[in-house]
N, C-alpha and C positions, 0 to 999 in steps of 0.2 A: 302374714303371708299364708295363703291357703295352698296346701300341697298340690291339689288337683289343678288349681289355676296357675301355679308355678310352671307346670308342664306346658301350658299355653304360651307363656312368656318365653320359655327356653326353646320351644319349637320355632317361634318367630325369629329368635336370635340365630338359630341354626340354619334355617332356610332363607332368611331375609326376604320372605315373601309370604303374604297372608294365605294365598290359595294353597301353596304347597304345605304350609304349616297346618292348615285346616284339614287337608287330605290325610296327613300323618296322624292327626288327632281324632279322625273320624267324626268331625263336627262340621257344621256349615260355616262358610266364611262370614255371614252376618253375625253368627254367634261369637266368633273370634273377634270381629270388629267391635262388638258391644263390650266384650271383656276388656279390650285394649283401651277403649274410651273410658270405661269405669276405673281401670287402673290409673290412667293419667289424671283423672279427676281426683282420685284419692291421694296421689302423690303430689299433686299441684304443679305438674309440668309434663313436658313431652319426654317419653323414654325412647322413642324412635324418630329419626329424621327420614322422611320419605323422599326418595329419588326415583321418580317413575314408579315402577312396581317394586323397587328394592327398598328394604327397611334397614337403616343403619342406626346403631345405638348412639344416643346423645350422651353427654357426661352423666346426667341423672340416670339414664338407662344402664350405663356401665357400672355405676355404683350399685344400682339395684341388682344387677346380674351377680356382682361379687358376693352380696349378702344372700341372694337366692341360692347360689351354689353352696354356700356354707350351711344354710338351712337343710338343703337336700342331702348334703354329705352327712350331717348329724343324724338325720332321719334314717339314712341308709345304714350307718354304723349301729344305730339302736336296733333296727330290724335284724341285722346280722347277729348282734350279740343276743338278742332275745331268742332268735332261732337256735343259736348255739346252746343257750341254756335249756331250751325245751327238749332238744334232741341232738345228739352228736352223730346220728345215723342218717340224717337227710339234710339237704341244702342245695345251694346252687353257686357256681362260680362263673363269672364272665371274664374271659381272657382275650385281650387283643394280641394279634400275632401278625408278622409280615406275611403277606399273601404267598410269597415264594417259599417261605420257610415252613408253611403249614404241612406240606406233603412229607417232608423229612422229619419234622419234630413231633407232630401229633402222634403218629404211630409209635414213636419211641417212648413218649411220656404217658399216654393214656392207659395201656394195658396194666402196667404196674400200679398206677394210682387207682384204677377201677377195682382192682383186686383188694386194695386196702380200704377203699371208700365206695362200695358199690351203690350206696344210696345217694351219692352226690351227682347232680346234673351239671354238665359243663357245656357252656356255649362258647365256641371259639369264633371271634370276630376277626376276619381276615382283611387287613388294610394294606394299601400300597405305600402310604406315606403318612407323615405327621402323627404317628402312633402316640408319641409322648404327649402331644397337645390334646389328643382325644382322651387319654388317661386322666389328664389334669382336669379337663372340663366335664367329663361324663362320670357322674357318681355311680352309675350302674356298673362300670368296669372295675374289677378287682385287681387285675394284673395286666401288665403288658410285657411281652418277651421281645427284646431289642438286640440288634447287633450293630446298628448304625446310630449312635446316640451321643449326645452331650449332656452332662449332668444338669438336671433341672432342680431349682431350689425347693420345689414342692414335692419332690419324689425321693424315695429311698431305693437303693439298688442292691440286689443279691447277685453275686457273680455265679454264673452257671457253668461256663465252659470257655476255654481258650482253644481255638483251632487255627490251623494254618489256612492261608489263602493259597491255593495250589495252581500251578500251571498245568493246563490240560492240553494234551496232544492226541491226535489219532493214533491208533495202533500202527506199529512199524514205522513211525516217523524217524527219519535218519538221525535227527538231533538226539534222540534218546540214547544212542550209543555213547554219547559224551557225558552222561550223568554219572555222578559218583556218590558213594555212601558217606554220610557225615553223622557224627554222634548227636549233633544238635537238630537233626531233621528226622522226621518220621517216614519220609519218602526220599527216593534218590534226588540228590540236589543237582540242578542244572544251571549253568552259567547262561544268563539271558543273552549275552552277546553273540552266542552262536545262532540266535534267532533274529538277528537285527534286520534281515531282509524277508522274514517270514510274515505273511499276513496274520493279523490278529482280529478276533471277534471280541469286542469290549463292551462292558457296561458303560452307561453315560457318566460323565465326570461328576455329577452331583450325587452319585451312588457310592457307597463305601468301597466296593470292589473296583469301580471305575477310578476312584482316587488312588487306590492302591496300585493299579496299573500305571498311572501317571508317575507315581513315586518311584516305581521300579524302573521305568524307562529313563527317568532323570538320573537315578542312581547309576545306571549303566551307560548313560550318554548315548542312547539309541532312539531312533524314531522309525519304528517299523510301520509298514502300511496298515491302515485300519479300514477295510472295505465294508465292515458290518458292525452295527451297534444294536444292543438289545437291553431292556431292563430285566429280562428274565434269565436267570442263571441256567436253567434247564435248556432253554433255547441255544444259549452260547455253547453249552456242552454238546448238544446234539449236532450243531453245525461243525464243531471240532471233529466229532465222530465221523461226519460225512466228508472230512478232508478239506474243509473250506478255510481252515486256519487254526491257530492256537488261541486259547482263551484262559481266563482266570476264574476261579470259583471257590467259595469256602469249602472246606473238607467235607462237611456234612452233606452238601449238595452233590458233591462228586460221588460220595459213597451211595447216595440214594439213586443217582442217575446211572451209575455204572452197570446196574443190573439190566438196564434197557439198552444202553449204548456203551459197549466196552471201549474205554479209552485208557491212556497212560497218564498218570498224575505225578507231578514233581514238585519238590520244595524249591523255592526261589528266594532270592534276596540276601542281603548281608546286614543284619541277621535275617533268617527266614521270616517272611512277613506273616503277621498273625491277625486274627479277628477275635473279638471278645463278645460273648453272649451273656446278657444279663436279664434278670427278671426285675421289673420296676413296680412299685405300688406307692400310693400317696402317703406322705408323712402323717403320722399320728392317726392313720386309719385303723379301725378295729379289724384284726385278723382272726377269724374263727379258727377252731382247731383243725377243721378240714382244709382251710386255706394254708395254714402252717404246714400241714401234711403235704399239700401240693408242692410247696417250695422245697421241702425236704426230698420229696420224690424226684423232682426235677433235677436237683443237684446230684442225687444218686445215679439217675439214668444217664445223665449227660457227662459225667466225669470221664 
């Protein structure tokens, strides 16, 4: 397996299209076609099944992909370890992070880490979904920061933070007067039944906060009206600020957004509903000293 040509194969796998893969690789499509023909001749079979302009992996192609990913991972680990041995003062980290969390998390993490490791370059890749899958398949990524996750057998997880998912109301909302203080809550606790007729701005049901909202409504046996949905927590908070309804958002989002849109935040649920933030990386991957420093700094900053 030639490392340069493995990039050709992986680009076709990712884009499922020769033209798009060639554009990413900055080579001509005929060059990529000749590479593919040569590879299939060497392997003695087809690695892609063509359906129109779409290229899907055959069984042989899937097996080749699995070994290609292992080869690339080993090479990445070696390069990181070699770089670590040469110098502990320079390097690079590639971190996948949910698009919506970047605005609130990166300013928290980066200043402290940069003071400790000023020579480390960090690339934050902001994704909307499937971040775990990207971490598993892309050997260039070192970490992923996740809040909506299920354990993957190929990944290790470091717990960063537990935060509440909060109810957000516009200032001076009449229901706020019914909130009470509780020892198990960081915010005034509010019984959701007093909002059974209030309109809500919710995330979609496939999102973590959207599922939490459905869990809360089921717990209190209420079905409030939902005139608006959005995948963006800041949008939900801003609409609440404008008086269009109540919403739910993780605590870190609320803290970040409250500087722009003053709102009231409340603990809800029995027990108060929580969200867990983790840092994930591939099992058995080599972690440089500056990568370990990033994990330690993230835990300190987010405690």
